N, CA, C and O atoms as CSV, one atom per row, in Angstrom:
chain,resi,resn,atom,element,x,y,z
A,1,UNK,N,N,130.037,117.458,-2.893
A,1,UNK,CA,C,130.726,116.257,-2.518
A,1,UNK,C,C,129.717,115.146,-2.337
A,1,UNK,O,O,128.734,115.286,-1.609
A,2,UNK,N,N,129.967,114.081,-2.988
A,2,UNK,CA,C,129.036,112.963,-3.020
A,2,UNK,C,C,128.696,112.449,-1.630
A,2,UNK,O,O,129.584,112.160,-0.827
A,3,UNK,N,N,127.397,112.338,-1.353
A,3,UNK,CA,C,126.949,111.789,-0.088
A,3,UNK,C,C,127.009,112.738,1.098
A,3,UNK,O,O,126.632,112.364,2.209
A,4,UNK,N,N,127.467,113.935,0.883
A,4,UNK,CA,C,127.612,114.903,1.970
A,4,UNK,C,C,126.404,115.841,1.987
A,4,UNK,O,O,126.038,116.407,0.957
A,5,UNK,N,N,125.796,116.000,3.140
A,5,UNK,CA,C,124.651,116.901,3.281
A,5,UNK,C,C,125.135,118.344,3.390
A,5,UNK,O,O,126.078,118.622,4.131
A,6,UNK,N,N,124.498,119.270,2.658
A,6,UNK,CA,C,124.869,120.678,2.801
A,6,UNK,C,C,124.353,121.228,4.130
A,6,UNK,O,O,123.399,120.702,4.703
A,7,UNK,N,N,124.986,122.275,4.603
A,7,UNK,CA,C,124.541,122.954,5.819
A,7,UNK,C,C,123.288,123.765,5.529
A,7,UNK,O,O,123.042,124.168,4.392
A,8,UNK,N,N,122.502,123.999,6.570
A,8,UNK,CA,C,121.352,124.889,6.483
A,8,UNK,C,C,121.470,125.893,7.616
A,8,UNK,O,O,121.558,125.523,8.787
A,9,UNK,N,N,121.471,127.169,7.252
A,9,UNK,CA,C,121.514,128.232,8.243
A,9,UNK,C,C,120.344,129.167,7.968
A,9,UNK,O,O,120.219,129.718,6.874
A,10,UNK,N,N,119.488,129.342,8.973
A,10,UNK,CA,C,118.357,130.265,8.864
A,10,UNK,C,C,118.398,131.187,10.075
A,10,UNK,O,O,118.376,130.722,11.214
A,11,UNK,N,N,118.456,132.489,9.831
A,11,UNK,CA,C,118.465,133.472,10.916
A,11,UNK,C,C,117.228,134.345,10.803
A,11,UNK,O,O,116.598,134.415,9.748
A,12,UNK,N,N,116.888,135.010,11.900
A,12,UNK,CA,C,115.746,135.905,11.885
A,12,UNK,C,C,114.413,135.191,11.974
A,12,UNK,O,O,113.409,135.684,11.460
A,13,UNK,N,N,114.389,134.021,12.626
A,13,UNK,CA,C,113.132,133.285,12.777
A,13,UNK,C,C,112.149,134.042,13.668
A,13,UNK,O,O,110.935,133.895,13.528
A,14,UNK,N,N,112.668,134.837,14.566
A,14,UNK,CA,C,111.855,135.720,15.391
A,14,UNK,C,C,111.799,137.062,14.665
A,14,UNK,O,O,112.810,137.758,14.576
A,15,UNK,N,N,110.647,137.424,14.154
A,15,UNK,CA,C,110.538,138.630,13.328
A,15,UNK,C,C,110.845,139.916,14.084
A,15,UNK,O,O,111.025,140.965,13.465
A,16,UNK,N,N,110.906,139.853,15.407
A,16,UNK,CA,C,111.262,141.047,16.173
A,16,UNK,C,C,112.777,141.226,16.264
A,16,UNK,O,O,113.248,142.235,16.787
A,17,UNK,N,N,113.539,140.263,15.763
A,17,UNK,CA,C,115.005,140.315,15.791
A,17,UNK,C,C,115.550,140.558,14.387
A,17,UNK,O,O,114.860,140.332,13.393
A,18,UNK,N,N,116.786,141.018,14.321
A,18,UNK,CA,C,117.453,141.225,13.034
A,18,UNK,C,C,117.669,139.893,12.324
A,18,UNK,O,O,117.703,138.833,12.950
A,19,UNK,N,N,117.811,139.972,11.018
A,19,UNK,CA,C,118.008,138.764,10.211
A,19,UNK,C,C,119.284,138.872,9.391
A,19,UNK,O,O,119.319,138.452,8.234
A,20,UNK,N,N,120.332,139.433,9.985
A,20,UNK,CA,C,121.590,139.642,9.276
A,20,UNK,C,C,122.675,138.696,9.793
A,20,UNK,O,O,122.697,138.329,10.967
A,21,UNK,N,N,123.572,138.314,8.883
A,21,UNK,CA,C,124.741,137.509,9.223
A,21,UNK,C,C,125.962,138.344,8.865
A,21,UNK,O,O,126.076,138.834,7.742
A,22,UNK,N,N,126.875,138.506,9.817
A,22,UNK,CA,C,128.080,139.294,9.536
A,22,UNK,C,C,129.058,138.529,8.668
A,22,UNK,O,O,129.561,139.063,7.679
A,23,UNK,N,N,129.337,137.260,9.033
A,23,UNK,CA,C,130.318,136.503,8.264
A,23,UNK,C,C,130.100,135.003,8.419
A,23,UNK,O,O,129.780,134.511,9.501
A,24,UNK,N,N,130.282,134.288,7.311
A,24,UNK,CA,C,130.347,132.836,7.311
A,24,UNK,C,C,131.753,132.472,6.872
A,24,UNK,O,O,132.218,132.937,5.831
A,25,UNK,N,N,132.438,131.643,7.655
A,25,UNK,CA,C,133.814,131.275,7.337
A,25,UNK,C,C,133.963,129.763,7.336
A,25,UNK,O,O,133.510,129.078,8.253
A,26,UNK,N,N,134.599,129.261,6.305
A,26,UNK,CA,C,134.929,127.839,6.222
A,26,UNK,C,C,136.316,127.695,5.639
A,26,UNK,O,O,136.517,127.968,4.456
A,27,UNK,N,N,137.271,127.274,6.436
A,27,UNK,CA,C,138.658,127.163,5.966
A,27,UNK,C,C,138.759,126.371,4.670
A,27,UNK,O,O,139.467,126.763,3.742
A,28,UNK,N,N,138.035,125.244,4.617
A,28,UNK,CA,C,138.149,124.341,3.469
A,28,UNK,C,C,136.957,124.435,2.526
A,28,UNK,O,O,136.805,123.597,1.637
A,29,UNK,N,N,136.108,125.446,2.709
A,29,UNK,CA,C,134.969,125.669,1.828
A,29,UNK,C,C,133.689,125.877,2.606
A,29,UNK,O,O,133.609,125.588,3.800
A,30,UNK,N,N,132.694,126.383,1.908
A,30,UNK,CA,C,131.369,126.609,2.470
A,30,UNK,C,C,130.375,125.996,1.489
A,30,UNK,O,O,130.440,126.248,0.286
A,31,UNK,N,N,129.459,125.190,2.014
A,31,UNK,CA,C,128.457,124.549,1.155
A,31,UNK,C,C,127.147,124.472,1.922
A,31,UNK,O,O,127.091,123.890,3.005
A,32,UNK,N,N,126.090,125.060,1.362
A,32,UNK,CA,C,124.815,124.963,2.042
A,32,UNK,C,C,123.774,125.921,1.520
A,32,UNK,O,O,123.923,126.540,0.466
A,33,UNK,N,N,122.704,126.019,2.301
A,33,UNK,CA,C,121.621,126.942,2.036
A,33,UNK,C,C,121.571,127.924,3.199
A,33,UNK,O,O,121.582,127.522,4.363
A,34,UNK,N,N,121.515,129.205,2.879
A,34,UNK,CA,C,121.643,130.254,3.881
A,34,UNK,C,C,120.501,131.252,3.714
A,34,UNK,O,O,120.374,131.891,2.670
A,35,UNK,N,N,119.674,131.381,4.748
A,35,UNK,CA,C,118.497,132.249,4.697
A,35,UNK,C,C,118.662,133.412,5.667
A,35,UNK,O,O,118.703,133.218,6.882
A,36,UNK,N,N,118.756,134.618,5.121
A,36,UNK,CA,C,118.824,135.822,5.952
A,36,UNK,C,C,117.393,136.306,6.157
A,36,UNK,O,O,116.918,137.227,5.492
A,37,UNK,N,N,116.736,135.658,7.090
A,37,UNK,CA,C,115.316,135.846,7.355
A,37,UNK,C,C,114.569,134.612,6.908
A,37,UNK,O,O,114.655,134.211,5.747
A,38,UNK,N,N,113.833,134.007,7.827
A,38,UNK,CA,C,113.070,132.798,7.501
A,38,UNK,C,C,111.909,132.650,8.472
A,38,UNK,O,O,111.879,133.268,9.536
A,39,UNK,N,N,110.965,131.823,8.082
A,39,UNK,CA,C,109.825,131.528,8.940
A,39,UNK,C,C,109.465,130.055,8.805
A,39,UNK,O,O,109.730,129.431,7.777
A,40,UNK,N,N,108.858,129.507,9.858
A,40,UNK,CA,C,108.406,128.114,9.831
A,40,UNK,C,C,107.020,128.045,9.197
A,40,UNK,O,O,106.167,128.895,9.452
A,41,UNK,N,N,106.808,127.029,8.372
A,41,UNK,CA,C,105.497,126.754,7.794
A,41,UNK,C,C,105.142,125.303,8.066
A,41,UNK,O,O,105.970,124.536,8.559
A,42,UNK,N,N,103.925,124.931,7.749
A,42,UNK,CA,C,103.459,123.544,7.910
A,42,UNK,C,C,103.650,123.043,9.330
A,42,UNK,O,O,104.112,121.924,9.552
A,43,UNK,N,N,103.286,123.892,10.294
A,43,UNK,CA,C,103.383,123.484,11.686
A,43,UNK,C,C,104.799,123.225,12.157
A,43,UNK,O,O,105.028,122.383,13.025
A,44,UNK,N,N,105.752,123.949,11.584
A,44,UNK,CA,C,107.147,123.790,11.999
A,44,UNK,C,C,107.909,122.715,11.243
A,44,UNK,O,O,108.990,122.305,11.666
A,45,UNK,N,N,107.356,122.259,10.133
A,45,UNK,CA,C,108.007,121.205,9.329
A,45,UNK,C,C,108.905,121.771,8.229
A,45,UNK,O,O,109.868,121.125,7.816
A,46,UNK,N,N,108.587,122.981,7.755
A,46,UNK,CA,C,109.274,123.534,6.585
A,46,UNK,C,C,109.735,124.958,6.872
A,46,UNK,O,O,108.986,125.764,7.426
A,47,UNK,N,N,110.974,125.259,6.490
A,47,UNK,CA,C,111.484,126.625,6.564
A,47,UNK,C,C,111.261,127.322,5.226
A,47,UNK,O,O,111.540,126.755,4.169
A,48,UNK,N,N,110.758,128.549,5.277
A,48,UNK,CA,C,110.587,129.342,4.071
A,48,UNK,C,C,111.369,130.632,4.237
A,48,UNK,O,O,111.203,131.322,5.243
A,49,UNK,N,N,112.230,130.978,3.263
A,49,UNK,CA,C,112.982,132.235,3.372
A,49,UNK,C,C,112.053,133.446,3.264
A,49,UNK,O,O,111.101,133.446,2.483
A,50,UNK,N,N,112.348,134.477,4.062
A,50,UNK,CA,C,111.599,135.732,4.004
A,50,UNK,C,C,112.466,136.895,3.509
A,50,UNK,O,O,111.943,137.964,3.192
A,51,UNK,N,N,113.763,136.696,3.443
A,51,UNK,CA,C,114.689,137.684,2.880
A,51,UNK,C,C,114.597,139.039,3.577
A,51,UNK,O,O,114.529,140.076,2.916
A,52,UNK,N,N,114.596,139.032,4.910
A,52,UNK,CA,C,114.530,140.280,5.675
A,52,UNK,C,C,115.902,140.877,5.936
A,52,UNK,O,O,115.996,142.032,6.351
A,53,UNK,N,N,116.964,140.125,5.707
A,53,UNK,CA,C,118.302,140.606,6.031
A,53,UNK,C,C,119.307,140.282,4.952
A,53,UNK,O,O,118.951,139.979,3.813
A,54,UNK,N,N,120.563,140.351,5.329
A,54,UNK,CA,C,121.632,140.085,4.380
A,54,UNK,C,C,122.766,139.305,5.016
A,54,UNK,O,O,122.833,139.151,6.235
A,55,UNK,N,N,123.649,138.822,4.171
A,55,UNK,CA,C,124.881,138.162,4.606
A,55,UNK,C,C,126.007,139.048,4.102
A,55,UNK,O,O,126.170,139.228,2.896
A,56,UNK,N,N,126.779,139.597,5.020
A,56,UNK,CA,C,127.801,140.567,4.617
A,56,UNK,C,C,128.998,139.925,3.934
A,56,UNK,O,O,129.518,140.459,2.954
A,57,UNK,N,N,129.440,138.768,4.453
A,57,UNK,CA,C,130.684,138.198,3.916
A,57,UNK,C,C,130.683,136.682,4.044
A,57,UNK,O,O,130.245,136.128,5.052
A,58,UNK,N,N,131.186,136.019,2.997
A,58,UNK,CA,C,131.457,134.581,3.015
A,58,UNK,C,C,132.929,134.434,2.657
A,58,UNK,O,O,133.396,134.995,1.666
A,59,UNK,N,N,133.654,133.676,3.472
A,59,UNK,CA,C,135.102,133.626,3.304
A,59,UNK,C,C,135.649,132.211,3.485
A,59,UNK,O,O,135.219,131.469,4.368
A,60,UNK,N,N,136.610,131.855,2.623
A,60,UNK,CA,C,137.368,130.612,2.743
A,60,UNK,C,C,138.853,130.957,2.682
A,60,UNK,O,O,139.232,132.096,2.409
A,61,UNK,N,N,139.679,129.956,2.939
A,61,UNK,CA,C,141.103,130.144,2.648
A,61,UNK,C,C,141.239,130.348,1.148
A,61,UNK,O,O,140.404,129.883,0.373
A,62,UNK,N,N,142.276,131.034,0.749
A,62,UNK,CA,C,142.461,131.277,-0.677
A,62,UNK,C,C,142.979,130.025,-1.374
A,62,UNK,O,O,143.639,129.179,-0.770
A,63,UNK,N,N,142.663,129.934,-2.648
A,63,UNK,CA,C,143.184,128.821,-3.449
A,63,UNK,C,C,144.699,128.915,-3.479
A,63,UNK,O,O,145.268,130.003,-3.565
A,64,UNK,N,N,145.335,127.772,-3.407
A,64,UNK,CA,C,146.787,127.746,-3.416
A,64,UNK,C,C,147.399,127.899,-2.049
A,64,UNK,O,O,148.623,127.882,-1.919
A,65,UNK,N,N,146.584,128.047,-1.026
A,65,UNK,CA,C,147.099,128.136,0.338
A,65,UNK,C,C,147.881,126.863,0.665
A,65,UNK,O,O,147.492,125.771,0.250
A,66,UNK,N,N,148.954,127.000,1.387
A,66,UNK,CA,C,149.847,125.868,1.649
A,66,UNK,C,C,149.270,124.832,2.609
A,66,UNK,O,O,149.749,123.700,2.657
A,67,UNK,N,N,148.255,125.204,3.367
A,67,UNK,CA,C,147.727,124.287,4.381
A,67,UNK,C,C,146.380,123.701,4.004
A,67,UNK,O,O,145.512,123.534,4.861
A,68,UNK,N,N,146.199,123.389,2.736
A,68,UNK,CA,C,144.953,122.773,2.288
A,68,UNK,C,C,145.150,121.278,2.087
A,68,UNK,O,O,146.184,120.857,1.569
A,69,UNK,N,N,144.175,120.470,2.490
A,69,UNK,CA,C,144.250,119.034,2.213
A,69,UNK,C,C,144.242,118.773,0.707
A,69,UNK,O,O,143.636,119.529,-0.052
A,70,UNK,N,N,144.904,117.720,0.282
A,70,UNK,CA,C,144.964,117.376,-1.140
A,70,UNK,C,C,143.574,117.225,-1.743
A,70,UNK,O,O,143.358,117.617,-2.890
A,71,UNK,N,N,142.630,116.665,-0.995
A,71,UNK,CA,C,141.278,116.455,-1.525
A,71,UNK,C,C,140.608,117.784,-1.894
A,71,UNK,O,O,139.863,117.844,-2.872
A,72,UNK,N,N,140.859,118.829,-1.139
A,72,UNK,CA,C,140.292,120.144,-1.430
A,72,UNK,C,C,140.959,120.739,-2.666
A,72,UNK,O,O,140.286,121.310,-3.524
A,73,UNK,N,N,142.272,120.607,-2.755
A,73,UNK,CA,C,143.027,121.128,-3.899
A,73,UNK,C,C,142.594,120.426,-5.190
A,73,UNK,O,O,142.439,121.077,-6.223
A,74,UNK,N,N,142.400,119.114,-5.142
A,74,UNK,CA,C,141.990,118.355,-6.328
A,74,UNK,C,C,140.614,118.786,-6.843
A,74,UNK,O,O,140.344,118.694,-8.040
A,75,UNK,N,N,139.745,119.256,-5.945
A,75,UNK,CA,C,138.422,119.751,-6.340
A,75,UNK,C,C,138.487,121.183,-6.860
A,75,UNK,O,O,137.481,121.713,-7.331
A,76,UNK,N,N,139.659,121.815,-6.781
A,76,UNK,CA,C,139.795,123.197,-7.219
A,76,UNK,C,C,139.450,124.197,-6.131
A,76,UNK,O,O,139.244,125.379,-6.408
A,77,UNK,N,N,139.388,123.731,-4.910
A,77,UNK,CA,C,138.900,124.552,-3.804
A,77,UNK,C,C,139.988,125.209,-2.997
A,77,UNK,O,O,141.170,125.190,-3.341
A,78,UNK,N,N,139.542,125.784,-1.922
A,78,UNK,CA,C,138.229,125.705,-1.292
A,78,UNK,C,C,137.167,126.498,-2.060
A,78,UNK,O,O,137.442,127.566,-2.607
A,79,UNK,N,N,135.942,125.944,-2.088
A,79,UNK,CA,C,134.852,126.525,-2.857
A,79,UNK,C,C,133.735,127.034,-1.951
A,79,UNK,O,O,133.553,126.565,-0.828
A,80,UNK,N,N,133.002,127.998,-2.469
A,80,UNK,CA,C,131.773,128.462,-1.836
A,80,UNK,C,C,130.634,128.022,-2.754
A,80,UNK,O,O,130.557,128.439,-3.910
A,81,UNK,N,N,129.744,127.165,-2.218
A,81,UNK,CA,C,128.694,126.558,-3.035
A,81,UNK,C,C,127.355,126.609,-2.314
A,81,UNK,O,O,127.298,126.557,-1.085
A,82,UNK,N,N,126.291,126.710,-3.081
A,82,UNK,CA,C,124.971,126.622,-2.493
A,82,UNK,C,C,124.049,127.730,-2.951
A,82,UNK,O,O,124.117,128.206,-4.084
A,83,UNK,N,N,123.174,128.131,-2.021
A,83,UNK,CA,C,122.140,129.110,-2.323
A,83,UNK,C,C,121.973,130.033,-1.127
A,83,UNK,O,O,121.965,129.595,0.023
A,84,UNK,N,N,121.838,131.326,-1.424
A,84,UNK,CA,C,121.659,132.353,-0.406
A,84,UNK,C,C,120.362,133.091,-0.705
A,84,UNK,O,O,120.125,133.502,-1.841
A,85,UNK,N,N,119.523,133.259,0.315
A,85,UNK,CA,C,118.326,134.089,0.207
A,85,UNK,C,C,118.552,135.310,1.074
A,85,UNK,O,O,118.812,135.183,2.271
A,86,UNK,N,N,118.454,136.509,0.476
A,86,UNK,CA,C,118.624,137.734,1.254
A,86,UNK,C,C,117.840,138.874,0.625
A,86,UNK,O,O,117.341,138.770,-0.496
A,87,UNK,N,N,117.745,139.962,1.374
A,87,UNK,CA,C,116.946,141.106,0.953
A,87,UNK,C,C,117.472,141.702,-0.346
A,87,UNK,O,O,118.681,141.730,-0.580
A,88,UNK,N,N,116.555,142.181,-1.194
A,88,UNK,CA,C,116.986,142.881,-2.403
A,88,UNK,C,C,117.880,144.065,-2.019
A,88,UNK,O,O,117.573,144.804,-1.083
A,89,UNK,N,N,118.955,144.233,-2.728
A,89,UNK,CA,C,119.885,145.320,-2.449
A,89,UNK,C,C,120.956,144.990,-1.424
A,89,UNK,O,O,121.922,145.740,-1.286
A,90,UNK,N,N,120.808,143.880,-0.698
A,90,UNK,CA,C,121.852,143.483,0.258
A,90,UNK,C,C,123.102,143.097,-0.519
A,90,UNK,O,O,123.019,142.455,-1.565
A,91,UNK,N,N,124.255,143.489,-0.004
A,91,UNK,CA,C,125.518,143.214,-0.699
A,91,UNK,C,C,126.276,142.114,0.016
A,91,UNK,O,O,126.431,142.144,1.237
A,92,UNK,N,N,126.739,141.155,-0.743
A,92,UNK,CA,C,127.520,140.035,-0.235
A,92,UNK,C,C,128.951,140.167,-0.739
A,92,UNK,O,O,129.187,140.311,-1.939
A,93,UNK,N,N,129.899,140.117,0.183
A,93,UNK,CA,C,131.316,140.178,-0.177
A,93,UNK,C,C,131.883,138.768,-0.078
A,93,UNK,O,O,131.677,138.081,0.922
A,94,UNK,N,N,132.589,138.343,-1.104
A,94,UNK,CA,C,133.215,137.023,-1.133
A,94,UNK,C,C,134.716,137.159,-0.990
A,94,UNK,O,O,135.334,138.025,-1.609
A,95,UNK,N,N,135.296,136.305,-0.173
A,95,UNK,CA,C,136.745,136.290,-0.023
A,95,UNK,C,C,137.199,134.838,-0.097
A,95,UNK,O,O,136.597,133.959,0.519
A,96,UNK,N,N,138.246,134.597,-0.841
A,96,UNK,CA,C,138.703,133.227,-1.079
A,96,UNK,C,C,138.218,132.794,-2.455
A,96,UNK,O,O,138.924,132.978,-3.446
A,97,UNK,N,N,137.031,132.227,-2.525
A,97,UNK,CA,C,136.414,131.812,-3.788
A,97,UNK,C,C,135.583,132.969,-4.333
A,97,UNK,O,O,134.359,132.978,-4.209
A,98,UNK,N,N,136.255,133.940,-4.934
A,98,UNK,CA,C,135.592,135.165,-5.392
A,98,UNK,C,C,134.741,134.962,-6.640
A,98,UNK,O,O,133.941,135.833,-6.981
A,99,UNK,N,N,134.894,133.834,-7.328
A,99,UNK,CA,C,134.137,133.609,-8.566
A,99,UNK,C,C,132.962,132.657,-8.363
A,99,UNK,O,O,132.390,132.170,-9.338
A,100,UNK,N,N,132.598,132.387,-7.117
A,100,UNK,CA,C,131.534,131.405,-6.865
A,100,UNK,C,C,130.197,131.819,-7.483
A,100,UNK,O,O,129.461,130.963,-7.974
A,101,UNK,N,N,129.872,133.112,-7.468
A,101,UNK,CA,C,128.610,133.565,-8.064
A,101,UNK,C,C,128.721,133.552,-9.585
A,101,UNK,O,O,127.856,132.992,-10.259
A,102,UNK,N,N,129.757,134.152,-10.125
A,102,UNK,CA,C,129.890,134.228,-11.588
A,102,UNK,C,C,130.058,132.853,-12.226
A,102,UNK,O,O,129.678,132.660,-13.381
A,103,UNK,N,N,130.624,131.894,-11.492
A,103,UNK,CA,C,130.779,130.537,-12.017
A,103,UNK,C,C,129.565,129.648,-11.743
A,103,UNK,O,O,129.534,128.493,-12.167
A,104,UNK,N,N,128.567,130.181,-11.036
A,104,UNK,CA,C,127.331,129.436,-10.807
A,104,UNK,C,C,127.335,128.467,-9.637
A,104,UNK,O,O,126.397,127.684,-9.485
A,105,UNK,N,N,128.369,128.504,-8.809
A,105,UNK,CA,C,128.408,127.613,-7.638
A,105,UNK,C,C,127.556,128.142,-6.492
A,105,UNK,O,O,127.043,127.368,-5.684
A,106,UNK,N,N,127.405,129.471,-6.423
A,106,UNK,CA,C,126.597,130.103,-5.389
A,106,UNK,C,C,125.506,130.927,-6.085
A,106,UNK,O,O,125.791,131.807,-6.898
A,107,UNK,N,N,124.265,130.617,-5.746
A,107,UNK,CA,C,123.118,131.291,-6.348
A,107,UNK,C,C,122.520,132.222,-5.312
A,107,UNK,O,O,122.236,131.807,-4.188
A,108,UNK,N,N,122.329,133.470,-5.681
A,108,UNK,CA,C,121.754,134.458,-4.765
A,108,UNK,C,C,120.304,134.696,-5.184
A,108,UNK,O,O,120.009,135.034,-6.330
A,109,UNK,N,N,119.405,134.506,-4.205
A,109,UNK,CA,C,117.968,134.641,-4.436
A,109,UNK,C,C,117.423,135.799,-3.597
A,109,UNK,O,O,117.973,136.135,-2.548
A,110,UNK,N,N,116.342,136.395,-4.074
A,110,UNK,CA,C,115.567,137.314,-3.246
A,110,UNK,C,C,114.143,136.762,-3.215
A,110,UNK,O,O,113.787,135.900,-4.018
A,111,UNK,N,N,113.357,137.248,-2.311
A,111,UNK,CA,C,112.005,136.697,-2.123
A,111,UNK,C,C,110.939,137.517,-2.832
A,111,UNK,O,O,109.774,137.476,-2.439
A,112,UNK,N,N,111.302,138.243,-3.845
A,112,UNK,CA,C,110.327,139.064,-4.583
A,112,UNK,C,C,109.529,138.219,-5.541
A,112,UNK,O,O,108.663,138.736,-6.247
């Protein structure tokens, strides 16, 4: 969406803690960068993904839901968009926008 900043979620900044996310939910869509494990670099200026964990599920309302704003419907949404960094082998389940990865709206990265 033009002029809109994507969300940034980084978990596991403390390496002694888990770096997993159970679920991300956005009724009208999810858009952002999501790091399942991250660390600060450059004296706390930059986040770098470490991919120590996973994101189990990302969920939106289903397309065609009766309670969606017209603006979301016109965009073909609700959509899941952005980039996810997580551990190799971690499995992500999508609900709502199930084609976000295959259609290229959501890119899954590992830190290898």
